[in-house]
Structures are given as C-alpha cells and as structure tokens.
C-alpha positions in Angstrom: 0.9 33.5 -24.0 1.5 32.0 -27.5 -1.5 30.3 -29.0 -1.6 26.7 -30.2 -3.2 28.0 -33.2 -0.3 30.3 -34.2 0.0 29.2 -37.9 -1.7 26.8 -40.2 1.5 24.9 -40.5 1.7 24.2 -36.8 -1.9 23.2 -36.5 -1.6 20.8 -39.5 1.6 19.2 -37.9 0.3 18.6 -34.5 -3.5 18.9 -34.9 -5.9 16.3 -36.3 -5.5 16.9 -39.9 -5.3 20.1 -41.9 -7.2 23.2 -41.2 -8.6 25.7 -43.6 -6.6 28.9 -44.0 -9.7 31.0 -43.1 -10.2 29.2 -39.8 -6.5 29.3 -38.9 -6.5 33.0 -39.5 -9.7 33.4 -37.3 -8.3 31.3 -34.5 -5.1 33.1 -34.3 -6.4 36.0 -32.3 -9.6 34.5 -31.0 -10.7 34.7 -27.3 -14.0 33.1 -27.5 -13.1 30.3 -25.0 -11.7 32.5 -22.3 -13.4 32.2 -19.0 -14.0 28.5 -19.4 -10.5 27.5 -17.9 -11.8 26.8 -14.4 -14.4 24.4 -15.8 -12.0 22.4 -17.8 -11.6 18.7 -16.8 -8.7 16.8 -18.4 -9.4 13.3 -19.9 -7.0 10.5 -19.0 -5.7 7.2 -20.3 -7.5 4.3 -18.8 -6.5 0.6 -19.1 -9.2 -1.9 -19.1 -9.0 -4.3 -16.1 -10.7 -7.4 -15.0 -12.9 -5.3 -12.7 -13.9 -2.9 -15.6 -17.4 -2.6 -16.8 -18.5 -5.8 -18.7 -19.5 -3.6 -21.7 -16.2 -2.0 -21.9 -14.3 -5.4 -21.7 -16.5 -6.8 -24.4 -15.9 -3.8 -26.7 -12.1 -3.4 -26.2 -10.8 -6.4 -24.2 -8.7 -6.5 -21.1 -5.4 -4.7 -21.4 -6.7 -2.1 -23.9 -5.9 1.6 -23.4 -8.7 4.0 -23.9 -9.3 7.6 -23.3 -12.0 8.3 -20.6 -14.6 9.8 -20.6 -15.9 8.7 -23.9 -13.9 5.5 -24.1 -12.1 6.0 -27.3 -9.7 3.3 -28.1 -5.9 4.3 -28.0 -4.5 0.8 -28.4 -5.1 -2.9 -27.5 -2.9 -5.4 -25.8 0.1 -6.0 -27.9 0.0 -2.7 -29.6 2.2 0.4 -29.1 1.2 4.1 -29.1 3.5 7.1 -29.1 3.1 9.8 -26.4 4.5 13.2 -25.8 4.5 14.2 -22.0 4.0 17.9 -22.1 3.6 18.8 -18.5 4.2 17.0 -15.1 2.6 17.6 -11.7 1.9 15.7 -8.5 -1.7 15.5 -7.1 -2.6 14.1 -3.8 -6.1 12.5 -3.4 -8.0 11.1 -0.4 -10.1 8.2 -1.7 -13.0 6.4 0.0 -13.5 2.7 -0.3 -14.9 1.6 -3.6 -17.5 -0.5 -1.7 -18.7 2.5 0.2 -21.7 3.6 -1.9 -22.7 6.3 0.6 -19.7 8.4 0.4 -18.1 10.5 -2.4 -15.3 8.6 -4.1 -12.8 11.3 -3.7 -13.0 13.1 -0.4 -10.2 15.7 -0.9 -7.6 16.7 -3.5 -4.5 18.9 -3.2 -1.5 20.0 -5.1 0.3 21.1 -1.9 3.1 18.7 -0.9 2.9 19.9 2.8 -0.9 19.2 3.0 -2.2 16.6 5.3 -3.3 14.4 2.4 0.2 14.7 0.8 2.0 13.9 4.1 -0.1 10.9 4.8 0.1 9.6 1.3 3.9 9.4 1.6 3.8 7.7 5.0 3.4 3.9 4.7 1.8 3.8 8.1 -0.8 6.5 7.5 -1.8 6.1 3.9 -4.5 3.4 4.6 -7.1 4.0 7.4 -10.0 1.9 8.4 -13.4 3.4 8.9 -17.1 2.6 9.0 -18.9 0.1 11.1 -16.3 -2.4 12.4 -13.7 -0.8 10.2 -15.0 -2.6 7.1 -13.9 0.1 4.8 -10.4 1.4 3.9 -9.7 5.2 3.2 -6.6 5.8 1.2 -4.3 8.8 0.8 -2.8 8.5 -2.6 -0.1 10.3 -4.5 -0.7 10.6 -8.3 2.1 11.2 -10.7 0.4 13.0 -13.6 1.8 13.5 -17.2 -0.4 15.6 -19.4 0.6 15.0 -23.0 -0.6 14.1 -26.4 -0.9 10.9 -28.4 1.7 11.4 -31.1 1.9 10.4 -34.7 -0.7 8.9 -37.1 -3.5 8.4 -34.7 -7.1 9.7 -34.8 -6.7 10.9 -31.1 -3.4 12.8 -31.9 -3.0 16.2 -30.5 -5.8 16.3 -27.9 -4.3 16.8 -24.3 -4.8 13.7 -22.1 -3.3 12.6 -18.9 -1.3 9.5 -18.0 -1.5 9.0 -14.1 0.7 6.6 -12.0 -0.5 5.9 -8.5 -0.7 2.9 -6.1 0.8 -0.2 -7.5 1.9 1.8 -10.6 3.6 4.5 -8.6 7.1 2.9 -9.0 6.5 2.7 -12.6 5.8 6.4 -12.6 9.0 7.2 -10.7 11.0 5.1 -13.2 9.3 7.2 -16.1 10.4 10.4 -14.3 14.0 9.0 -14.1 14.0 7.9 -17.8 12.8 11.3 -18.8 15.5 13.1 -16.9 18.1 10.9 -18.6 17.0 12.1 -22.0 20.0 14.4 -22.9 21.8 15.4 -26.0 25.4 16.5 -25.5 24.8 16.7 -21.8 21.9 19.1 -22.2 18.6 18.1 -20.8 15.8 17.7 -23.4 12.6 19.5 -22.5 9.7 17.3 -21.4 7.5 18.6 -24.1 10.0 17.7 -26.8 10.3 14.0 -25.9 8.6 11.1 -27.6 7.9 7.8 -25.8 6.2 4.6 -26.6 3.5 3.2 -24.3 2.2 -0.4 -24.4 -0.1 -2.3 -22.1 1.7 -4.4 -19.5 0.3 -7.1 -17.3 1.3 -7.3 -13.6 1.4 -10.2 -11.2 2.3 -9.9 -7.5 1.4 -13.2 -5.8 -2.4 -13.6 -6.2 -2.8 -10.0 -7.3 -3.1 -9.3 -11.0 -3.7 -6.1 -12.9 -2.9 -4.0 -16.0 -0.5 -1.2 -16.1 1.2 0.9 -18.8 4.9 0.2 -19.8 7.1 2.9 -21.4 10.0 2.5 -23.8 12.5 4.8 -25.7 11.4 4.6 -29.5 15.0 5.0 -30.6 17.2 8.0 -31.2 15.6 9.0 -34.6 12.1 8.9 -33.1 12.8 10.2 -29.6 12.0 13.9 -30.3 9.3 16.0 -31.8 10.3 17.9 -34.9 11.5 21.5 -35.1 8.2 22.6 -36.8 6.2 21.2 -33.9 8.2 22.9 -31.2 6.3 26.2 -31.0 2.9 24.3 -30.5 4.3 21.9 -27.8 5.9 24.6 -25.9 2.8 26.8 -26.1 0.8 23.9 -24.8 3.3 23.4 -22.0 3.0 27.2 -21.0 -0.8 26.8 -21.1 -0.9 23.9 -18.8 1.6 25.4 -16.5 -0.6 28.5 -16.2 -3.6 26.4 -15.4 -1.6 24.5 -12.7 -0.4 27.7 -11.1 -4.1 28.7 -10.8 -4.9 25.2 -9.5 -7.2 24.6 -12.5 -5.8 21.2 -13.6 -8.4 18.6 -12.7 -8.2 15.1 -14.0 -11.3 13.1 -14.7 -11.1 10.2 -12.2 -14.8 9.2 -12.0 -14.2 5.7 -13.0 -10.7 5.1 -11.7 -12.0 2.8 -8.8 -12.4 -0.3 -11.2 -8.7 -0.1 -12.2 -7.6 -0.1 -8.6 -4.3 -2.0 -8.2 -4.0 -4.1 -5.0 -3.9 -2.2 -1.8 -0.8 -4.1 -0.6 1.1 -3.2 -3.8 4.1 -0.9 -2.9 3.8 2.8 -3.7 7.4 3.6 -3.1 
C-alpha cells in the first residue's frame, strides 16, 4: 500500500503545512504505527444543536460545525467549508433511548446489510421499538451513511480524516449527496469519490414543531470541483488505507455525543 507520506511535495500539498525534508524521508518507510489500526476511532463532524451542551453552544453557537472529540471549530452558521469525501460505507447501529441512563447508548453495530440491525433499520415498521417499564423508552435501529474525508483548502483542520454521517432525519440528505456524487462526471466518465471537492454549510431544518440543524452540500463550481493532479497520489492512498480498514471491520466512528443532535423520531429516513 502506498503511504500518505510518499513525498515531501504531497505532504505539503495535502497536509497541514510544510514538513521538513528529514522528517519526510524518515516517514516514507516508517512502520512505527503498525498494530494500532484496530484501536483507531474516527472523529466526525458534529453540528451544534439546541439540545447540545450549554458550554458548547456558548463557545460556538447553534448551527456551528465542529470536529468531535475535541470540539475544534470547522465553520459557523453562514460560513462554508470545503470537503473531499474519500471513502463511503454504510453502518447499522442499534441505539437505546437517550433518556435511558442505565443502558449503553449503542447496543449493537454492523456493516452487514443482511444483519438483523440492518434489516430492521430499513423497515419502517421495525426501526423503532418500545421497551422498558410501560414502554417509556424507544430503541432505534438506524442506518448511517458515512463519508470519511478531509477538510480541504486553507483550513487549520485540513488533511485530518473526519467522518460526515447522515442518519435519521438527515438520511434523505445523505442519499441526495450520494446521487450528486455519482453525477459528477467528465466526458461521461465517473470522477472518483476521493477526487471530488464539495462545499458544506450548516442548514436549519423545520418539520412542523420539530426543528434541528443539518449539513447542506453544494457544488463549488467546475474550476474548484476537483483536487489537483499533485494531490491525487495522497488522496488515492488514503482511500486505499480506509478501504483496507473497512475490509477488516476497523472503521469505527466516534458517536459518544451523538444523542444530543438527535433529529426528530418521526422524521423520514427514506
């Protein structure tokens, strides 16, 4: 597998600033992090909601996009950030009720579309199940559309892999993003996912009495729609790395504080 540190030029282009020549040379054939793959947990993009922690809302404001864990600011409401979606996969999770403090938040996870979790998440009659005394809690089978990519361009968080996940009330937005990505063609040829650049902006949702924040996507225009030729080796190598991790079921997304960004239960998933 090619390394993301193949040449100083590639690192400087996609990484966070220039890297000393001696370090680039040392990194080219380094294996010091091997063996850590199964412990890797991917950070994700989180949008601050009305239900989010008060300290988080005070620091960034509702509608801001941050990277969690760590809560590093990506952009605020009204701003735009560029994103390159390197690798896509679907994950199926069984969630307990956010008010159920006696039970683990995530009761099960699967990449298998034939698993019980997957089958129930795709069935409107089975994806929500009451449990607990008098059925006061709701257990949910949820399909997550995951795009692991990088913040692109002149941004202090550029190059670090981060996941944008669409589920529940945002599931239809994720499907639309998949469709838009597959329409990105040049001369009838499909542009690889890892070569595409998209703009993300916070978007406010309102469905009856239900209100929440999501992430909207947009085409940045033909001249800015693709990575550069010099960035291609690094982007493709990252794709191959993530695919290898997926094949070994090592792609784990950090969802520890996802409950506070819960879209309404009655929002359509399909």
